[in-house]
C-alpha positions, 0 to 999 in steps of 0.5 A: 793748128786746131782752131783752124780746123772747121766746126764739126756738122755731125757730133753724133760720136761724140754725144754717144761717148759722152752719154749725151741724148742722140736722135740715134746712134752713131755708126762707123766700122773698124777697118773701115779704110781697107781691102774692101773698097776698090779705091783703096786697092787700086793705092794697094797695088802702087804702093806697100803697106808702110808706104800708105802709112807713112805718106800722109797724103795718102793715108789722108786720102784713104781715110776719107774713102769710107766718108765719101762712099759710105757716108759713116758718122766718123773716119778713123786714122788709117795707120797701124798699131805697129808703128809704135813698135817702129818708134821704139826701134823695131824692125816691122814688115808685112809678109805676104800670108804671114802679116807682121814680122819683127825682125829683131823681137825681145829674147831677154831682159837685155833687149828690154833695158836697151829701150828708152821712150821715144820722142813719138812727135819726131819718130811718128811725124808722118802720122801727126802730119796725116792727122792734120791733113785728114782734119783739114780735108775733112772740113768738119763733117764728122769726127776724126778717130785716132788709135793705137793698140794697147800695151798687151796685144804691142808686147806680143808682137814684140816679143813672139816676132809674128803673128800667133795662134796662141803667142806661147812665147809672149807668155813664156817670157812674162811667166818666166821674166816678169820684171823685165816683162813688166817693164817692157809693158810699162815702156809701151804704155808711156810710149803709147800715151805720148802717141795718143796725146800727139794724135790729140794734139794734131787734131783726132777728137775720139781714141781707140785703144785695140787690145786684139790679143786679149781673149789669150788671157785668162781673167785673173791674167787680164787683170794683171797683165793687160788692164794695168797698163791700159789703164797707165795709159788711160790715167795720162791721156786727156781732152778726149773720150776713149774706146777701149776695145778688148777682144774677147774680154767679155768677163772683164766688162764689169771691172774695166767700166769702172774706168767709165771709158767706152767698151767696144765689143765683140759679136761673142757678147750679147747686148742683154750680158753687157748692158748688165755688166756694166751696169748701163753706165758706160757706152758701148760700142759694136758688136755685129757679126762681120761675116752678116755683112754677107747676108742679103741686103734685106737681112743686114738691115734687119739684124742692124735694126734687131741689135739697136732694139737690143741695145737700145739707142742711147749710149750706144755705137753701132760697129763691128764685132771686129774689122770689115772682111776684105770679101765683103760687097760695098753695097752691103757695107752701105746697108749696114750703115743706111740701116742706122740711118734709118733706124727710129724707135718703135 
């Protein structure tokens, strides 16, 4: 199927990920297909969240909305990190005011023993269909990014059963049932690797791994619990560049950079620290504070220019330090993108 896709017209993202020279850094935004867009909210009123994820035509339409509206340099597939949990046999719902809820969480080693790596191409076929449909509808305008949750983050939900400030149950299970916990993390990693490879086969041109809860771990625990299972995925995923976004894990930038993958940054890390920690050897992505999009348009543009100046325009992807907030005005999001497109080296 991939051979039928139209040639790529804007390859800034892929060049930046490969470390090639670009005329300006590429720009996209995490959660760019989402609630700040009125056209998304209309679909939100008609269809449940997982209906939107599981209907390829809807997922493709939502993925393309910010391309049409903002002119970003990449599309990121509309989906959810917890579809992997569903593929593993967990019942997941999105509850208003609470977020994701796992109705049959892991409570013992027996629950882990019953798990097997599923056939993700079958269980998550709707994701693959959405990818192929989206690539065809993009018509080569920009590359398509696929994604998944990192094992530690998925593990947190599977054990805790819901979102939490500290995921204490998830940590307790690891410390008291280490063999079972590592078995669960390994199953998640293998399932995720299969899932990402299926995404590549269906047409994505880059990948991002979201470790949203990495910041809950100490540097030592991140090295023991989180990173080895990310590496397990990286060892099995080929052919497209990967961005690892481990939110709150600034302390691990030096060690993560040794893998050679691009690294996403949250807004608590200075550009200077990140470049020094990674020795300038990997592409960095980020790290505009999403709440700063509530500044005036002029202030947003000024902050973006300064941010690019501090990171440098090469081996750099302009993005937010986390997902865009629902209350951000569209013209402010557009100003963020336009500032990058207008950027010139002084």
